[in-house]
C-alpha positions, 0 to 999 in steps of 0.5 A: 187407645184409639188415637189414630193419626190425630196424635201423630199429626199433633206431634208432627205439628209441634216438631214443625213449629220448633224451627228457627224463624228469621225475623222480619227486621233481619230480612230488612236489614240484610236487604240490599238495593241494586241498580241492576233492576232499573228499567231500560229501553233501547228505543226512544219514542219521539214526543209526537209518538208519545202524544199519539199513544196517550190519546189512543190510551185515553180513547180506549179508557173512555170507551171501556168506562162508558161500556162499564157504566152502560152495563151497570145502568142496564143492570140497575134498570133490570133490578128495579123493574124486577123489584116492581113486579115483586110488590 
């Protein structure tokens, strides 16, 4: 009987599958919301600081977007140029 470790692995798998599982509905039913996790900041920003921060983030996002577009355009031009030489 040359079963080797395959039979013992099957038996171990069957034993592991016999465990009792918690239903998802039971988990949701027992889930309780708490107010402890609310996000709280001690420091308050002035409206001017918020406007400056918004403008700075928009400027950074525009620069990143332009970089991505430029890289994609360069790659597409290189691919079309390479395809032109293959034909």
